[in-house]
C-alpha positions in Angstrom: -11.2 -18.4 -1.3 -7.9 -17.7 -2.9 -6.1 -16.5 0.3 -7.7 -19.0 2.7 -6.2 -18.6 6.2 -3.4 -16.4 5.0 -2.3 -13.7 7.3 -2.0 -10.2 5.8 -0.5 -7.1 7.5 -1.7 -3.8 5.8 -0.5 -0.4 6.8 -2.6 2.7 6.8 -5.8 0.5 6.5 -8.0 2.6 8.6 -9.6 4.1 5.4 -9.2 4.5 1.9 -7.0 2.2 -0.1 -5.7 0.3 2.9 -9.3 -0.3 4.0 -10.2 -1.5 0.6 -7.5 -3.9 0.3 -8.3 -5.4 3.7 -11.9 -5.9 2.9 -11.1 -7.4 -0.6 -8.7 -9.9 1.0 -11.0 -10.9 3.8 -13.5 -11.8 1.0 -11.1 -14.2 -0.2 -10.5 -15.9 3.3 -7.4 -14.0 4.6 -7.0 -13.2 8.2 -6.2 -9.4 8.5 -4.0 -7.2 10.8 -4.8 -3.5 10.2 -2.4 -1.0 11.3 -2.3 3.0 11.2 -1.9 5.9 13.6 -5.6 6.2 14.6 -7.1 3.4 16.5 -10.6 4.3 16.2 -10.4 4.1 12.3 -8.8 0.8 12.6 -11.4 -0.7 14.8 -14.1 0.6 12.3 -12.3 -1.4 9.6 -12.2 -4.4 11.8 -15.9 -4.1 12.5 -16.5 -4.1 8.7 -14.3 -7.1 8.3 -16.0 -9.2 11.2 -19.4 -8.2 9.7 -18.3 -10.4 6.7 -17.3 -13.2 9.1 -13.6 -12.4 8.8 -10.9 -12.4 11.5 -9.2 -9.0 12.1 -7.0 -7.2 14.9 -6.2 -3.5 15.0 -2.6 -2.6 15.7 -1.9 1.1 16.4 1.4 1.9 14.6 3.2 5.1 13.6 5.3 3.9 10.5 7.9 6.7 10.9 9.2 5.1 14.1 11.2 1.9 13.9 10.2 0.9 17.6 6.5 1.3 16.6 7.0 -0.9 13.6 8.8 -3.6 15.6 6.0 -3.6 18.2 3.5 -3.9 15.4 5.0 -6.9 13.7 5.6 -8.5 17.1 1.7 -8.1 17.9 0.6 -9.6 14.6 2.9 -12.7 15.0 1.8 -13.1 18.6 -1.9 -13.0 17.4 -1.6 -15.1 14.2 1.6 -16.9 14.5 3.0 -15.7 11.2 2.7 -13.1 8.5 2.2 -14.4 4.9 1.4 -11.0 3.1 2.7 -7.4 3.7 1.0 -4.6 2.2 3.0 -1.3 2.6 0.3 1.5 2.0 0.7 4.1 4.7 2.5 7.3 3.4 2.5 10.9 4.4 2.6 13.0 1.2 5.0 15.9 0.6 3.3 17.7 -2.2 4.4 21.3 -3.3 6.9 23.1 -5.6 10.6 22.4 -4.6 11.0 25.9 -3.3 7.8 25.6 -1.1 8.2 22.0 0.3 9.5 22.2 3.8 12.5 19.8 4.9 10.2 18.6 7.6 7.4 17.8 5.1 9.9 15.8 2.8 11.6 14.0 5.8 8.1 12.8 6.8 7.5 11.6 3.4 10.7 9.7 3.5 10.2 8.2 6.9 6.8 7.2 6.2 7.5 5.9 2.6 10.7 4.4 1.5 12.2 3.9 5.1 9.0 2.6 6.7 8.7 0.2 3.6 12.3 -1.1 3.8 12.0 -1.5 7.6 8.7 -3.6 7.2 10.1 -5.6 4.7 13.0 -6.5 6.8 11.0 -7.1 9.9 8.5 -9.3 8.1 11.1 -11.1 6.0 11.7 -14.1 8.5 8.0 -14.8 8.5 7.4 -14.3 4.8 9.9 -16.8 3.9 8.5 -19.7 6.0 5.6 -20.0 3.7 6.3 -18.2 0.4 5.2 -14.9 1.1 4.0 -11.9 -0.9 5.0 -8.2 -0.5 2.9 -5.4 -2.2 4.2 -1.9 -1.9 2.2 1.1 -3.1 4.1 3.6 -5.4 2.6 6.4 -7.4 2.5 7.4 -11.2 3.5 11.0 -10.0 6.9 10.5 -11.5 5.1 9.7 -14.8 3.1 12.8 -14.9 2.9 15.0 -18.0 3.7 17.9 -15.7 5.8 17.5 -12.6 5.2 21.0 -11.2 4.4 20.5 -7.5 4.9 16.8 -7.5 8.8 16.4 -7.3 9.1 15.5 -3.6 6.3 12.9 -3.7 7.5 11.3 -6.8 11.0 11.2 -5.4 9.9 9.0 -2.2 7.6 6.9 -4.3 10.2 6.1 -6.8 12.6 5.2 -4.0 9.8 2.6 -3.0 9.9 1.3 -6.5 13.7 0.6 -6.3 13.6 -1.1 -3.2 10.8 -3.3 -4.5 12.7 -4.4 -7.3 15.7 -5.1 -5.1 13.6 -7.2 -2.8 12.2 -9.1 -5.9 15.7 -10.0 -7.0 17.3 -10.8 -3.6 14.4 -12.7 -2.0 12.8 -14.6 -4.9 15.0 -17.6 -4.0 13.5 -17.5 -0.4 10.0 -17.9 -1.9 9.0 -14.3 -1.4 7.4 -12.2 -4.3 7.6 -8.5 -4.2 5.6 -6.2 -6.6 4.5 -2.4 -6.6 1.3 -1.0 -7.7 0.4 2.6 -8.9 -3.2 3.0 -7.9 -5.8 5.6 -8.7 -8.6 5.3 -6.2 -11.5 7.0 -4.4 -9.5 7.6 -1.2 -10.1 10.4 1.2 -6.8 11.9 0.2 -7.7 12.0 -3.5 -11.2 13.4 -2.8 -9.5 16.0 -0.8 -7.2 16.9 -3.7 -10.1 17.0 -6.0 -11.9 19.4 -3.9 -8.8 21.7 -3.4 -7.7 21.6 -7.0 -10.9 21.2 -9.0 -9.4 22.6 -12.4 -6.3 20.4 -12.2 -8.5 17.3 -11.1 -10.7 17.8 -14.2 -7.7 17.7 -16.6 -6.4 14.8 -14.6 -9.6 13.0 -15.2 -9.3 13.6 -19.0 -6.1 11.6 -19.0 -7.6 8.4 -17.8 -8.7 6.4 -20.7 -11.6 4.9 -18.7 -12.6 8.3 -17.3 -13.2 7.3 -13.8 -11.3 6.7 -10.5 -11.0 3.3 -9.2 -12.9 2.2 -6.2 -10.7 1.2 -3.2 -12.2 -2.2 -2.7 -13.6 -3.5 -6.0 -10.8 -2.1 -8.3 -7.7 -1.7 -6.1 -8.3 -4.1 -3.2 -9.5 -7.0 -5.4 -6.5 -6.7 -7.8 -4.2 -6.9 -4.7 -5.8 -9.9 -3.6 -5.4 -11.7 -6.8 -1.7 -10.6 -7.1 -1.0 -12.1 -3.6 -2.6 -15.4 -4.6 -1.2 -18.5 -6.4 -3.0 -17.3 -9.7 0.0 -14.8 -9.8 2.8 -17.1 -8.4 5.0 -16.1 -11.4 4.5 -12.3 -11.1 7.6 -10.8 -9.3 9.5 -7.5 -9.4 6.9 -5.6 -11.5 5.5 -2.1 -11.4 1.7 -2.3 -12.1 -0.3 0.6 -12.7 -4.0 0.1 -11.5 -5.2 3.3 -13.0 -7.6 2.9 -15.8 -4.8 3.0 -18.3 -3.4 6.5 -17.5 0.3 5.9 -16.8 2.7 5.0 -19.6 5.3 2.8 -18.1 7.2 1.9 -21.5 
């Protein structure tokens, strides 16, 4: 139980990667706050957690709006008393070529990505520093793609998250807070939809993964995040870690 009694706040945890991280963490003894825009999905995640004997609360939250984030953090602290782990997973994805992506789509990507990440880190900071907290932000290897056509806006917001992660790792380490970013490939609903919509591109994408498979949300991505947030990784800080079967070349 490497996360015994730790309190983890996970955004976008109603399905996919966020849900997988929540389930992996509860297996390691964490108490979980799942947040997202759809309360029904969050409750489903909580039911899965409780079925495993874990503690969980669902907090409806739209990460694009600061008052919603503030209310979310307050609700978690009111329930559990603190926050030890923050996972910024929620993200609206602005895909498309530069001439095609609307400003509204890019703005939603910015608000739900780097701005929401910064806001959540700042809101959780007072609680994280009390007990040596851990932040895991989700980036993307989109900026490392062999072909950036159609991925520029998405890569831009995700690279901003990487920059904020590095800054927090340097500025807050003395407060006992570790901050890292992961670049995952996972069998999430979003990825499944992309595969269905772009089967030829998806087939080429699969060929670029040395392990020739997409990671499972809980077993591959979630379990890694659980370990990353544990004392076993207490000296890992400020890193970008691709959890992608060996695809991304980060050198």
